[in-house]
N, C-alpha and C positions, 0 to 999 in steps of 0.2 A: 584239639587234644587238651587234656587236663594234666597240669604238672602237679604230681602228688606231693604232699608234705613228706620231708625226709630229713634224716640226720646221718652223720658219718662219725666213725671212730676207727682206731687202729691199735695194733700191737706189733711186735716184732715180726709176726708171721702173716697176719691177715689185715685186710681192710674190711670194716663192717659198714654196710649201708642198710639203714633201717627205713623202710618205706611204708607209709600209712595208706593202705588201700582196702577199706572195709568192704565186706560183702562181695567177695570175689570167688572165682573158682581157680584154685591155685594151679590146676593142670593146664590152664589156658595162658599162663604167664610165659612170656618170651624174653629171655635174658641173653645179651650178646656182649662179649668182652673182647676188645681188640687193643692190646697195648695199654695206653692210658685212657681209652674211651670205654665207658660203660653205658649200655643201653638197656632200659627196662620198658617193656611194652605189654599192656593189657588194656584193650579197648574199654573205656575211653581214656585210660591213663598212658602217659608217655613221659619217660625221664631219661635224659641224656646228660652224662657227667663226663667232664674232662679232668681226670685225676692228676695229681702232681707227679706221680710215678707210675711205672708199669705194673700191671697185675695180670693174672692168668687164671684160666679155668683148668684145674687139675683134679686129682682124686680127692683132695681135701676141700676143695671149693664146694659150697652147697648153699641152699636157700631154705629157710624155714618160715612157715606161716602160722601165726598165733591168732586163732579165731577170736579169742576173748578181747584182744586189743585191735584186731584188724590190721596187723603190721606184718610185713615180710622182712625178715632179716637175712641179708645176703652176705655170705663169707667169700671174699676174694683173696686168693693167695698172692702174696708179693713175689715178684720175680727175683728181687734181691732181698733175701731174708735179712732182717735186722735194719733195713733202710727206714728212715723216718720221713714221712711225707709232710713237708712243710705246707701250710695253708690248707690242710684238709678240712679244717673247721670253717673255712670261708665259703659258705654254701653258694652265695651268689656268683663267686668266681668259678665254681665248678660247673655252672650252667652255661658258660660262654661257649661259643662255637670255636672249633679248632680246625686243624688240617688246612682248609682253604684260607683261613685268616691267620694262620700261624706264621711266625717270623721264620725266615730261612735259617737252617742250621749253619753255624759258623764253620768254615773250612770245607763245606760241601759245595762242589761245583754244580750250578744249575744250568750250565751251557753244555750241550752235547755237539761234538764236531762230527759231521758225517763225511764219508769218503767221496761220494758223488751224488748228483741230484736224484738219480733214480732210486738208489737205496735210501736216500734221505726222505724222499716222498713216501716210500713204503713204510719206513720207520715212523714217520710222522703220522701216517694213517693208523698204524698199530697203536701208537701212543694215544691217539685221539679216541680210539675205540676203548682202550683200557681206562682212559679218563672218564668216558661216558659211563662205563660200568661202575667205576668207583663213585661217580656222582649219584647213580641210581641207588647204590647201597648206603650212601652217606646221607642219612636223613637230617635235614637242617630245619628244625621247628623252633619257633620263638617260644622261650620258656621264661616264666616269671616265678620267683619264689613266693609260695603261698603264705599269706598273712593270717596266721591262726587267730591273733587277737581281734582283727577286724571281722573275721568270720564268726567268732564267739559273740561279738557285739551285735552282729546282724541277726543271729539266731535268737537273741534275747529280745531285741526291740524291733526287728523287721516285721513286715507284713506276713500274715499267716495264710496258708492255703492248703489244699488237699483235704483228705477225709477229716471231718470235724475240726478243720482249721488247726491241725496239729503239726503241720510241716512248715519249715522256713529255712532259707539259705541253701536249698538244694541246687539252684541254678547259679549260685555265686561262683562256683568253681569251673563252670563251663564257659569257654571263651567264645565259641561261635556255633558249637554243635546244637545247642538248645534251640536256636532260632529255626532250625528245620523241623522242630516238633511243636514248639510253643510260639504263637504269633505275638504274644505280649513282649515288647522289646526288653523290658527290665522287670521280670516277675518279682524279684526280691526287693525292688525299690518302689513298686507301684502299690498304693493303698487299696484296700478292698473296695472303698467307695468309688474309685475311678475305673475299676476293671470293667464294669458293665457298660459305662459310657464309652470306653475305648472299644469294647467289643462291638457295640451297635454302630459306632462310627466306621469301624473296619468292614462290617457287613454291608453298610450302605455304599462304601467305596467300591466294593467288589460286586455289587448287585448288577446283573446284566439282564435287561429286559428281553433281549433277543433269545436268551436261553429258554424263556417260557412261551415265546411265540409259537414254537413247534406244537404246543398243546392245542392251539387254535387252528393251525394250518391243517393238521391231520385229525380234526375233531370227529369225523365220521368213523374212523377206525377205533376210537375209544368210546363212542356213544353206547354201543351194545354192552361194553364192560361196565360203564357207569350206571346203566339201567338194569343190570343184572341183579336179581334177588335170589339169594341162596335158599336152598330147600329148607334149612333149619330156621329161617327167619320167623315163620309162623309159630313154631314150637318155642322159640326164644321169647316171643311176645307173650304167649300163654304162661310161660314160666315166670316172667316178671309180674304178670297179673296175679299168679298164685302166691308169690312171695308177698305182694302188697296186701292181699286179702288175709294171709296168715298173720302178718304183722298187725293188721287192724283187729283181728280176733284176739290176739294176745293183749293188745292195749285195752280192749273191751273187758276182758277177764280181769285184768289188773285193776281197772276202775271199779268193777263190781266188787272185787275183794276188798278194796279200800273203803268203799261205801258201807259194806256189811260190817267191817271192823269198827267204823265210826259209830254206826247205830248200836252195836253191842256195847261199846264203851259208854254211850249216853244212857242206855237203859240200866247199866250196872250202877251208875251214880244215883 
């Protein structure tokens, strides 16, 4: 997953999260708000923030997409109007995991006393099932704050690729997904002069002689196909001969015209 570039701000009523995700289809965006946890998902982007205070999705909450800047601006309503969220500008802190790794709430008992063993076993089983459901819904993905400065340097001085060598830095924001599509381990760090050598080396490593032995084992089945001559082959040969003869005639005419022009120029003098 890619952690998109984002910024946060607030006022007395809302928390604003501005997420840069260019060239997306806004209808495919999935946003989930649960207390202090905010999740934004749109393949291949994923952003999970743990806010300093609780927010909610109500009638005033909304998300807007600016096509010109490629940014999604999310408005989240504060549960406690007028509350100031300390540390909202500390983006790295917002990316940390919570719930499982959070500290216990002071004054809340974490020990449950059961009446007997039978009811206790049943309750433990129910709690385990609920815990498993929570774990399935609680996505824990490693996130790193995207370095815009390093990305800009890479796009200016990094190796180019793609159509007319106009692209650069495309794979820098992919953590592991690109390896399933591109065999080059570090496309944005590998000079163009080394790509061909690496490709040939990879092909040699993967070459399997046994794969081509089947062509010799079942040669009789393929012989009639290899010896087959299509019906248009003779016509194609005649067509090629016609083109060659036409080209020769055109060249002969051009040479004759050039010779006549030269003679006319000499006689004129």
